[in-house]
C-alpha positions in Angstrom: -34.9 35.9 3.8 -32.2 36.9 6.4 -32.9 34.0 8.6 -32.7 31.4 5.6 -29.4 33.1 4.5 -27.9 32.9 7.8 -29.4 29.1 8.4 -27.7 28.4 5.0 -24.5 30.1 6.1 -24.5 27.9 9.3 -25.0 24.7 7.3 -22.4 25.6 4.9 -19.8 26.4 7.7 -20.4 23.0 9.3 -20.2 21.3 6.1 -17.0 22.9 5.3 -15.5 22.3 8.9 -16.2 18.7 8.3 -14.3 18.7 5.1 -11.5 20.3 6.6 -11.3 17.8 9.5 -11.4 15.0 7.0 -8.3 16.3 5.3 -6.7 16.8 8.7 -7.6 13.3 9.9 -5.9 11.9 6.5 -2.6 13.9 7.6 -2.8 12.5 11.1 -3.4 8.9 9.6 -0.1 9.1 7.8 1.6 10.6 11.1 0.2 7.6 12.8 1.7 5.0 10.1 5.0 7.0 10.8 4.9 6.8 14.6 3.8 3.2 14.4 6.8 2.2 12.2 9.4 4.0 14.4 7.9 2.5 17.5 7.8 -1.0 16.2 11.4 -0.7 15.0 12.8 0.7 18.2 10.9 -2.1 20.4 11.9 -4.7 17.8 15.7 -3.6 18.1 15.7 -4.2 21.8 15.4 -8.0 21.0 18.4 -7.6 18.6 20.6 -5.9 21.3 19.5 -8.6 23.8 21.0 -11.4 21.2 17.8 -12.4 19.9 18.0 -11.0 16.4 15.2 -13.2 14.9 12.6 -11.8 17.3 13.5 -8.3 16.0 11.4 -8.6 12.7 8.7 -10.8 14.3 7.8 -8.4 17.2 8.0 -5.6 14.9 5.7 -7.1 12.3 3.2 -7.7 15.1 3.2 -4.3 16.8 3.4 -2.2 13.5 -0.1 -3.3 12.3 -1.5 -3.1 16.0 -0.1 0.4 16.7 -1.5 1.6 13.3 -5.0 0.1 13.9 -5.5 1.4 17.4 -4.1 4.9 16.5 -6.4 5.0 13.6 -9.3 3.8 15.6 -8.8 6.6 18.4 -8.5 9.3 15.6 -11.5 8.2 13.7 -13.7 8.1 16.9 -12.5 11.3 18.4 -12.0 13.3 15.4 -14.7 12.3 13.1 -17.1 10.1 15.2 -16.7 7.3 13.1 -15.8 3.8 13.2 -13.2 1.9 11.3 -15.6 -0.6 9.9 -17.3 2.4 8.0 -13.7 3.1 6.4 -13.8 -0.8 5.3 -11.4 -1.5 8.1 -13.0 -4.7 9.5 -12.4 -8.5 10.0 -11.0 -10.3 6.7 -13.4 -11.0 4.0 -11.3 -12.4 1.2 -12.6 -13.0 -2.2 -10.8 -16.1 -4.0 -10.1 -14.2 -7.2 -8.2 -11.2 -5.4 -6.1 -13.9 -3.7 -5.4 -15.5 -6.9 -4.7 -12.0 -8.5 -2.2 -11.4 -5.5 -0.2 -14.6 -6.7 -0.3 -14.0 -10.4 0.7 -10.5 -10.5 4.2 -10.9 -9.3 4.6 -14.3 -11.4 3.5 -12.0 -14.5 6.1 -9.4 -13.7 8.8 -11.9 -12.8 8.0 -14.1 -15.8 8.5 -11.2 -18.2 11.8 -10.1 -16.9 12.9 -13.8 -16.6 12.0 -14.2 -20.5 13.8 -11.2 -21.6 17.2 -12.2 -19.9 17.1 -11.8 -16.2 19.4 -14.0 -14.1 19.0 -15.2 -10.7 21.5 -14.1 -7.9 21.5 -15.7 -4.5 22.4 -13.8 -1.4 26.0 -14.7 -0.2 25.9 -14.8 3.6 25.6 -17.1 6.5 22.7 -19.4 7.1 21.6 -17.6 10.3 21.6 -14.1 8.4 19.8 -15.7 5.5 17.1 -16.7 7.8 16.9 -13.1 9.6 16.9 -11.6 6.0 14.0 -14.1 5.1 11.9 -13.5 8.2 12.5 -9.7 8.1 11.6 -9.8 4.2 8.3 -11.6 4.8 7.1 -10.7 8.3 8.0 -6.9 8.4 8.5 -5.6 5.0 5.9 -7.6 3.3 3.1 -8.9 5.4 3.2 -5.9 8.0 4.0 -3.2 5.6 1.3 -4.3 3.1 -1.4 -4.4 5.9 -0.4 -1.0 7.4 -0.2 0.8 4.0 -3.5 -0.5 2.9 -5.1 0.0 6.2 -4.1 3.7 6.2 -4.3 4.9 2.7 -7.1 2.6 1.2 -8.8 2.3 4.6 -8.5 5.4 6.5 -7.7 8.0 3.9 -9.6 6.8 1.0 -12.6 5.7 3.1 -12.7 9.3 4.7 -12.3 11.1 1.5 -15.2 9.0 0.0 -17.6 10.0 2.9 -16.9 13.5 2.8 -16.3 14.0 -0.9 -16.9 11.4 -3.5 -15.4 8.1 -4.7 -13.6 9.5 -7.8 -12.0 12.1 -5.7 -11.0 9.9 -3.1 -9.5 7.2 -5.4 -7.6 9.9 -7.3 -6.1 11.8 -4.3 -5.3 8.8 -2.3 -3.4 7.3 -5.1 -1.4 10.6 -6.2 -0.6 10.9 -2.4 0.5 7.4 -2.3 2.9 7.7 -5.2 4.3 11.0 -3.5 4.8 9.7 -0.1 7.2 7.0 -1.6 9.6 10.0 -2.5 10.2 10.4 1.1 13.7 9.0 1.8 14.4 8.5 -1.7 16.7 11.2 -3.3 15.8 10.7 -7.0 16.5 12.6 -10.1 13.5 14.3 -11.7 12.7 11.9 -14.3 12.7 8.9 -11.9 10.8 10.9 -9.3 8.1 11.6 -12.0 8.0 7.8 -13.0 7.5 7.0 -9.6 4.8 9.3 -9.1 3.1 7.9 -12.2 3.6 4.2 -11.2 2.5 5.1 -7.7 -0.7 6.4 -8.8 -1.5 3.6 -11.0 -0.7 0.9 -8.2 -2.8 3.2 -5.8 -5.8 3.0 -8.3 -5.4 -0.6 -8.6 -5.4 -1.2 -4.8 -8.4 1.4 -4.4 -10.4 -0.4 -7.0 -9.9 -3.9 -5.4 -10.9 -2.4 -2.2 -14.2 -0.9 -3.4 -15.2 -4.0 -5.2 -14.4 -6.2 -2.3 -15.7 -3.9 0.2 -12.8 -4.6 2.6 -9.0 -3.7 2.7 -7.7 -7.4 3.4 -8.0 -8.1 -0.2 -5.7 -5.4 -1.4 -3.5 -5.9 1.5 -2.9 -9.4 0.6 -1.9 -8.2 -2.9 0.2 -5.5 -1.7 2.1 -7.9 0.7 2.9 -10.6 -1.9 3.8 -7.7 -4.2 6.3 -6.5 -1.6 7.6 -10.0 -1.1 8.3 -10.5 -4.7 9.9 -7.1 -5.4 11.9 -6.2 -2.3 11.2 -8.7 0.5 12.1 -12.4 -0.1 12.6 -12.0 -3.7 14.0 -8.7 -5.3 14.0 -7.6 -9.1 16.6 -5.1 -10.2 19.8 -4.1 -12.0 22.2 -5.2 -9.1 22.2 -8.0 -6.3 20.2 -6.8 -3.3 21.6 -7.6 0.0 18.2 -7.4 2.0 16.6 -10.2 -0.2 17.6 -14.0 -0.5 17.2 -13.7 -4.1 17.5 -11.1 -6.9 16.5 -11.3 -10.5 19.0 -9.2 -12.2 17.4 -7.3 -15.0 19.8 -7.3 -18.1 18.0 -4.0 -19.6 19.5 -0.5 -19.0 16.5 1.4 -20.0 14.7 3.3 -17.2 11.4 2.5 -19.0 11.9 -1.1 -18.4 13.7 -1.2 -15.1 12.0 1.4 -13.4 14.7 3.8 -13.1 16.5 4.6 -9.8 13.4 3.8 -7.6 13.2 0.1 -9.1 11.0 -2.4 -10.8 7.8 -1.3 -9.1 7.9 1.8 -11.2 8.7 -0.1 -14.5 6.3 -0.1 -17.6 6.1 -4.0 -17.0 4.7 -3.4 -13.6 2.3 -0.5 -14.6 0.8 -2.9 -17.2 0.2 -5.4 -14.4 -1.5 -2.8 -12.4 -3.7 -1.8 -15.3 -4.7 -5.3 -16.0 -6.0 -5.8 -12.4 -7.5 -2.4 -12.5 -9.5 -3.2 -15.6 -10.8 -6.6 -13.9 -11.9 -4.9 -10.8 -13.7 -2.2 -13.0 -15.5 -4.8 -14.9 -16.3 -6.7 -11.7 -17.7 -3.4 -10.3 -19.8 -2.6 -13.3 -21.2 -6.2 -13.3 -22.1 -5.6 -9.6 -23.9 -2.3 -10.4 -25.9 -3.9 -13.3 -27.0 -6.8 -10.8 -28.3 -4.6 -8.2 -30.0 -2.4 -11.0 -31.8 -5.5 -12.4 -33.1 -6.5 -8.9 
């Protein structure tokens, strides 16, 4: 009896240690994201200082995902003895309906604001600066940021939590964490902070369900990238003209519920509605796949 108890205790200890290591890995994944972002910007700024400003966002957009990928690869192998492919970080395997969703989500949100009285403002600056703003918005803040954030949150963190805990916990924890992380660097009043966490959780659930259905992080990365491009990159939606986007759709409403409050349109009710619609579609597809496997 004592031997059985000792054996059970040893197994339990190993199990708990593995769970603790998975949580530590998730923290390290976020640290890798931050370090990769800083390094890519520092190296990119060298080209800006050298008088080649257009190369700054391009080099940064290449290095940001690369640094993140190899950082996660080393952490997964050394800490967890796992491959990135086991966390759904693999070669692109795109599904046409998620590519379509990536296009339709921003169109839906922009159209709603446009119908209810939004007006377009064009950035007033030199042609060279417009090109720089456009390249930065598309390459770094949309494509690279979308790839990196999905690789870290839905790939590394969600994948590891799913392996060591369960799918529901992985989706919920990752999504709440994703919302909370966006509070960093944003000094928001309490109401706007709560609104951001709620919206961040909903969009996190959307990205998580898309990844789980598709089995690959690239589908949600494309949705994320195009969403960034239409809300803060090439195009911006807000209550005032935005100096880091070529175009701004200025929202006429003053309601935080509609505009998203101090954080912006990504936390608005209209955006959340878009997240929910795509999430429901993902759940329907997941259930249809499950029924298909059961019938076989």
